[in-house]
C-alpha positions as CSV (number, residue, x, y, z in Angstrom):
1,X,0.0,0.0,0.0
2,X,1.2,3.5,-0.8
3,X,0.1,7.1,-0.8
4,X,-1.1,8.6,-4.1
5,X,-1.7,12.2,-5.1
6,X,-4.6,12.7,-7.4
7,X,-6.3,15.3,-9.5
8,X,-10.0,14.6,-10.4
9,X,-13.2,16.4,-11.4
10,X,-16.7,15.8,-10.1
11,X,-19.9,15.6,-12.3
12,X,-20.2,19.4,-12.0
13,X,-16.7,19.9,-13.5
14,X,-15.1,21.1,-10.2
15,X,-11.5,20.1,-9.8
16,X,-10.5,18.2,-6.7
17,X,-6.9,17.5,-5.4
18,X,-5.8,15.4,-2.5
19,X,-4.1,12.3,-1.1
20,X,-5.4,8.8,-1.0
21,X,-4.0,5.4,0.0
22,X,-4.1,2.3,-2.2
23,X,-2.2,-0.7,-3.4
24,X,-1.9,0.4,-7.1
25,X,-2.7,3.4,-9.2
26,X,-5.5,1.4,-10.8
27,X,-7.1,0.7,-7.4
28,X,-6.9,4.4,-6.5
29,X,-8.7,5.4,-9.8
30,X,-11.4,2.9,-9.0
31,X,-11.8,4.4,-5.5
32,X,-12.1,7.8,-7.0
33,X,-14.8,6.6,-9.5
34,X,-16.7,5.1,-6.6
35,X,-16.7,8.6,-5.1
36,X,-18.2,10.0,-8.3
37,X,-14.9,11.6,-9.3
38,X,-13.3,11.3,-12.7
39,X,-9.5,10.8,-12.2
40,X,-7.3,13.0,-14.4
41,X,-3.9,12.4,-12.8
42,X,-2.8,9.8,-10.2
43,X,0.9,9.7,-9.0
44,X,2.5,7.7,-6.3
45,X,4.1,10.1,-3.8
46,X,7.2,7.9,-3.4
47,X,7.8,7.8,-7.2
48,X,7.3,11.6,-7.5
49,X,9.8,12.2,-4.7
50,X,12.4,9.9,-6.4
51,X,12.0,11.7,-9.7
52,X,12.2,15.2,-8.1
53,X,15.3,14.2,-6.1
54,X,17.3,13.8,-9.3
55,X,16.2,17.2,-10.6
56,X,17.9,20.1,-8.9
57,X,15.5,22.6,-10.5
58,X,12.3,20.9,-9.3
59,X,12.1,22.9,-6.1
60,X,11.2,19.8,-4.2
61,X,14.3,19.3,-2.1
62,X,14.7,18.5,1.5
63,X,11.9,19.3,4.0
64,X,12.7,22.0,6.4
65,X,14.6,21.3,9.6
66,X,11.6,22.7,11.5
67,X,9.2,20.2,9.9
68,X,11.6,17.3,10.4
69,X,12.1,18.2,14.1
70,X,8.3,18.5,14.5
71,X,7.3,15.2,13.0
72,X,10.2,13.4,14.8
73,X,9.0,14.7,18.1
74,X,5.4,13.7,17.4
75,X,6.4,10.2,16.2
76,X,8.7,9.7,19.2
77,X,5.9,10.7,21.6
78,X,3.3,8.4,20.0
79,X,5.6,5.4,19.8
80,X,6.8,6.0,23.4
81,X,3.1,5.9,24.5
82,X,2.7,2.4,23.1
83,X,0.8,3.2,19.9
84,X,1.4,0.8,17.0
85,X,3.8,2.3,14.5
86,X,1.4,2.4,11.6
87,X,-1.2,4.2,13.7
88,X,1.5,6.6,14.9
89,X,2.5,7.4,11.3
90,X,-1.2,7.9,10.4
91,X,-1.7,10.3,13.3
92,X,1.4,12.3,12.3
93,X,0.2,12.5,8.7
94,X,-3.3,13.7,9.8
95,X,-1.6,16.3,12.1
96,X,0.4,17.8,9.3
97,X,-1.0,20.7,7.4
98,X,1.5,20.5,4.6
99,X,0.2,18.3,1.7
100,X,3.7,17.1,0.7
101,X,4.7,16.2,4.2
102,X,1.4,14.4,4.7
103,X,1.9,12.4,1.6
104,X,5.4,11.4,2.7
105,X,4.2,10.2,6.0
106,X,1.4,8.2,4.4
107,X,3.9,6.7,1.9
108,X,6.1,5.6,4.8
109,X,3.0,4.2,6.6
110,X,2.1,2.2,3.5
111,X,5.5,0.5,3.5
112,X,5.2,-0.3,7.2
113,X,1.7,-1.9,6.6
114,X,3.2,-4.1,3.9
115,X,5.5,-5.6,6.6
116,X,8.7,-3.6,5.9
117,X,10.7,-2.0,8.7
118,X,10.4,1.7,9.2
119,X,13.8,2.4,7.7
120,X,12.6,0.9,4.4
121,X,9.8,3.4,4.2
122,X,12.1,6.3,5.1
123,X,14.5,5.2,2.4
124,X,11.8,5.8,-0.2
125,X,12.1,9.5,0.6
126,X,15.9,10.2,0.8
127,X,15.4,13.9,0.2
128,X,13.2,14.2,3.2
129,X,15.1,11.9,5.6
130,X,18.9,12.3,5.5
131,X,21.2,9.3,5.9
132,X,21.9,10.0,9.6
133,X,18.2,9.8,10.2
134,X,17.8,6.5,8.4
135,X,20.9,5.0,9.9
136,X,19.8,5.9,13.4
137,X,16.3,4.5,12.9
138,X,17.7,1.3,11.5
139,X,20.0,0.9,14.6
140,X,17.0,1.5,16.8
141,X,14.9,-1.1,15.1
142,X,17.7,-3.7,15.2
143,X,18.3,-3.1,18.9
144,X,14.5,-3.1,19.8
145,X,14.7,0.4,21.3
146,X,13.0,2.4,18.5
147,X,11.2,4.7,21.0
148,X,14.4,5.8,22.7
149,X,16.2,6.3,19.5
150,X,13.3,8.4,18.1
151,X,13.6,10.5,21.3
152,X,17.3,11.1,20.7
153,X,16.6,11.9,17.0
154,X,13.9,14.4,18.1
155,X,16.4,16.1,20.5
156,X,19.1,16.1,17.8
157,X,16.9,17.6,15.1
158,X,15.5,20.2,17.5
159,X,19.0,21.2,18.7
160,X,20.1,21.6,15.0
161,X,17.1,23.8,14.3
162,X,17.7,25.9,17.4
163,X,21.3,26.4,16.3
164,X,20.2,27.5,12.9
165,X,17.6,29.9,14.3
166,X,20.2,31.5,16.7
167,X,22.5,32.2,13.7
168,X,19.8,33.4,11.4
169,X,18.2,35.6,14.0
170,X,21.6,37.0,15.1
171,X,22.3,38.0,11.4
172,X,18.9,39.7,10.7
173,X,19.8,43.1,12.3
174,X,23.3,43.4,10.7
175,X,22.0,42.4,7.3
176,X,19.2,44.9,7.4
177,X,21.5,47.6,8.6
178,X,24.0,46.9,5.9
179,X,21.4,46.8,3.1
180,X,19.8,50.1,4.3
181,X,23.2,51.7,4.6
182,X,24.1,50.8,1.0
183,X,20.7,52.0,-0.3
184,X,21.0,55.3,1.6
185,X,24.6,56.0,0.3
186,X,23.7,55.0,-3.3
187,X,20.6,57.2,-3.1
188,X,22.6,60.2,-1.8
189,X,25.3,59.7,-4.5
190,X,22.9,59.2,-7.5
191,X,20.0,61.6,-6.7
192,X,20.8,64.1,-4.0
193,X,24.5,64.9,-4.7
194,X,24.1,65.6,-8.5
195,X,21.3,68.2,-7.9
196,X,23.4,70.1,-5.3
197,X,26.7,69.9,-7.2
198,X,25.0,71.4,-10.3
199,X,24.6,74.6,-8.3
200,X,28.4,74.8,-7.6
201,X,29.4,74.0,-11.1
202,X,27.2,76.8,-12.5
203,X,29.0,79.3,-10.2
204,X,32.2,78.5,-12.1
205,X,34.6,78.4,-9.1
206,X,37.3,75.9,-8.6
207,X,35.9,73.1,-6.4
208,X,37.9,71.4,-3.5
209,X,39.5,68.0,-4.1
210,X,37.0,66.1,-1.9
211,X,34.1,67.6,-3.8
212,X,35.7,66.6,-7.1
213,X,36.1,63.0,-5.9
214,X,32.5,63.0,-4.8
215,X,31.4,64.3,-8.2
216,X,33.4,61.6,-9.9
217,X,31.9,58.8,-7.8
218,X,28.4,60.2,-8.3
219,X,28.9,60.5,-12.1
220,X,30.2,57.0,-12.3
221,X,27.3,55.5,-10.3
222,X,24.8,57.5,-12.3
223,X,26.2,56.5,-15.7
224,X,27.2,52.9,-14.8
225,X,25.0,51.9,-11.8
226,X,22.9,49.4,-13.7
227,X,26.0,47.8,-15.4
228,X,27.7,47.7,-12.0
229,X,24.7,45.9,-10.5
230,X,24.6,43.4,-13.4
231,X,28.4,42.8,-13.0
232,X,28.0,42.1,-9.3
233,X,25.1,39.6,-10.0
234,X,27.2,37.9,-12.7
235,X,30.2,37.8,-10.4
236,X,28.1,36.1,-7.7
237,X,26.9,33.4,-10.1
238,X,30.4,32.9,-11.5
239,X,31.9,32.5,-8.0
240,X,29.2,30.1,-7.1
241,X,29.9,28.0,-10.2
242,X,33.6,28.0,-9.6
243,X,33.4,27.2,-5.9
244,X,31.2,24.2,-6.8
245,X,34.2,22.6,-8.3
246,X,36.3,20.4,-5.9
247,X,39.6,22.1,-6.4
248,X,38.6,25.8,-6.0
249,X,36.2,24.8,-3.3
250,X,38.9,23.1,-1.2
251,X,41.3,26.0,-1.6
252,X,38.6,28.5,-0.6
253,X,37.7,26.4,2.5
254,X,41.4,26.1,3.4
255,X,41.6,29.9,3.1
256,X,38.6,30.3,5.5
257,X,40.3,28.1,8.0
258,X,43.5,30.2,7.8
259,X,41.6,33.5,8.4
260,X,41.9,34.5,12.0
261,X,38.4,35.1,13.2
262,X,36.4,33.4,10.4
263,X,38.6,30.3,10.7
264,X,37.8,29.9,14.3
265,X,34.1,30.3,13.6
266,X,34.1,27.8,10.7
267,X,36.2,25.3,12.7
268,X,33.9,25.6,15.7
269,X,30.6,25.2,13.9
270,X,31.8,22.2,11.9
271,X,33.3,20.6,15.0
272,X,30.0,21.1,16.9
273,X,28.0,19.6,14.0
274,X,30.4,16.6,13.7
275,X,30.5,15.7,17.4
276,X,26.8,16.1,17.9
277,X,26.1,13.9,14.9
278,X,28.7,11.3,16.0
279,X,27.2,11.3,19.5
280,X,23.7,10.5,18.4
281,X,24.9,7.8,16.0
282,X,27.2,6.1,18.6
283,X,24.5,6.3,21.3
284,X,22.0,4.7,19.0
285,X,24.2,1.7,18.3
286,X,25.4,2.5,14.8
287,X,28.8,0.9,14.0
288,X,31.7,3.3,14.6
289,X,32.9,3.2,11.0
290,X,29.5,3.9,9.6
291,X,29.0,6.6,12.2
292,X,32.2,8.3,11.2
293,X,31.3,8.2,7.5
294,X,27.8,9.6,8.1
295,X,29.1,12.3,10.6
296,X,31.7,13.3,8.1
297,X,29.1,14.1,5.5
298,X,27.5,16.8,7.8
299,X,30.9,18.6,7.9
300,X,30.6,21.5,5.4
301,X,34.3,22.4,5.3
302,X,36.2,20.2,2.7
303,X,39.6,19.9,4.5
304,X,37.8,19.0,7.8
305,X,35.7,16.5,6.0
306,X,38.8,14.9,4.4
307,X,40.3,14.7,7.9
308,X,37.3,12.7,9.1
309,X,37.6,10.4,6.1
310,X,41.3,9.8,6.9
311,X,40.3,9.2,10.5
312,X,37.8,6.5,9.4
313,X,40.6,4.8,7.4
314,X,42.9,4.8,10.4
315,X,40.2,3.6,12.8
316,X,39.5,0.7,10.4
317,X,43.2,-0.2,10.8
318,X,42.8,-0.2,14.6
319,X,43.8,3.3,15.6
320,X,41.8,5.3,18.2
321,X,39.5,8.0,17.0
322,X,41.0,10.8,19.2
323,X,44.6,10.2,18.1
324,X,43.6,9.9,14.4
325,X,41.6,13.2,14.5
326,X,44.5,14.9,16.3
327,X,46.9,14.0,13.5
328,X,44.9,16.2,11.1
329,X,45.3,19.3,13.3
330,X,41.8,20.3,12.0
331,X,39.8,20.0,15.2
332,X,40.1,22.0,18.5
333,X,42.4,20.4,21.2
334,X,39.6,20.4,23.7
335,X,37.5,18.2,21.5
336,X,40.4,15.8,20.8
337,X,41.0,15.5,24.6
338,X,37.3,14.8,25.4
339,X,37.1,12.1,22.6
340,X,40.3,10.4,23.8
341,X,39.1,10.5,27.4
342,X,35.8,9.0,26.3
343,X,37.5,6.2,24.4
344,X,39.8,5.4,27.4
345,X,36.9,5.4,29.9
346,X,34.3,3.7,27.7
347,X,32.0,6.7,27.8
348,X,32.5,7.9,24.2
349,X,28.9,8.9,23.6
350,X,28.8,11.1,26.8
351,X,32.1,12.8,26.0
352,X,31.1,13.5,22.4
353,X,27.9,15.1,23.7
354,X,30.0,17.1,26.1
355,X,32.3,18.2,23.3
356,X,29.4,19.3,21.2
357,X,27.9,21.3,24.1
358,X,31.2,22.9,24.8
359,X,31.7,23.9,21.1
360,X,28.1,25.2,20.8
361,X,28.5,27.4,23.9
362,X,31.8,28.7,22.6
363,X,30.3,29.5,19.2
364,X,27.3,31.3,20.9
365,X,29.8,33.4,22.8
366,X,31.9,34.1,19.7
367,X,28.9,35.0,17.5
368,X,27.5,37.3,20.2
369,X,30.9,39.0,20.5
370,X,31.3,39.5,16.8
371,X,27.8,40.9,16.4
372,X,28.3,43.2,19.4
373,X,31.3,44.6,17.5
374,X,29.8,44.5,14.1
375,X,26.6,46.5,14.8
376,X,28.4,49.7,16.2
377,X,31.1,49.3,13.5
378,X,28.4,49.3,10.8
379,X,26.8,52.4,12.3
380,X,30.2,54.1,12.6
381,X,31.1,53.3,9.0
382,X,27.7,54.6,7.8
383,X,28.2,57.8,9.8
384,X,31.7,58.3,8.4
385,X,30.5,57.9,4.8
386,X,27.6,60.3,5.3
387,X,29.9,62.8,7.1
388,X,32.3,62.6,4.1
389,X,29.5,63.3,1.7
390,X,28.2,66.2,3.8
391,X,31.6,67.8,4.2
392,X,32.3,67.4,0.4
393,X,29.1,69.4,-0.2
394,X,29.7,72.0,2.5
395,X,33.3,72.8,1.5
396,X,32.3,74.8,-1.7
397,X,29.7,76.7,0.4
398,X,32.4,77.7,2.9
399,X,34.5,78.9,-0.1
400,X,31.6,81.0,-1.5
401,X,31.1,82.6,2.0
402,X,34.8,83.5,2.2
403,X,34.6,85.1,-1.3
404,X,31.5,87.1,-0.4
405,X,33.1,88.3,2.9
């Protein structure tokens, strides 16, 4: 049994869209006819998701972290209460207000009703459920502790969502301030300044150097502003295309790591993501080599991801995780010490979680410090630019006053 998305019309010609469960598309069409609906289109949700996952322009990529956290918490709560898995999936689907998410949950439920494990149903929707999610659920089903594993997954997805929200909310004010500052300066240079400068040029006096520079900038933006904007947009897409290639992307990520403040931020965020992911996988019973491979995929920085891959190779040969990670010199010493301590004491999962908490707290402090410095710096820079424009306009006025006196 699977979930099917349909488009049908009633005898009055009114179009109806929705989701329905059935064994085959033919059976679904028959169900629609029994409802006095003429089926126009019937597509299995799982098949549509697989087709769209291979098309980067389809707009049907991963579900949001917020939705994933929400359905995971709901499913964990229902399974923990003793509700059968198929009924829990049905309840989560009915609770969802998003048609696509509802279709995905019904598709997973259909596979469970057929007798397949939950991970098989999740595997039909790889764009919605990442590999770490599927691997953790598989380990929970094999160990017979699916409810506890779902609780850990819910905590994990919610913590990831909270971290994203902290970063995005912290950046809202600086981004708005920067955009407004640029718009104000461009507006002054392209609209206000030319009208004022025309008065001075008609007087015929020799203008001061700052005023001449301001006139030159204003004339350039007025004449070439549109071309400059198009060039910036083109540069953005060219850089995005170039950085998508492995070689340039690796060199760029290496440059970020070498940059004093940015490098610390990139290293810390990726370390927190890696240790948090490895912690949830290890605690759920995923084999350590598989856990390292999956945790390495969530690391966004290429040199750090390569360091994790090299660590997996050394661990396969019998080396400890902490010592192998330390050899790359990519991860903070505190994280290395905590991992080594966890391996020695047999409490690796707890130490990984402690390392993740430590890194997240450090990143929160660093981001707060940077934003605390950035906001007044932006205001000061904006004030200096506006002051320079005002002084460049006032200097000819002072000269005129001196001539009159």
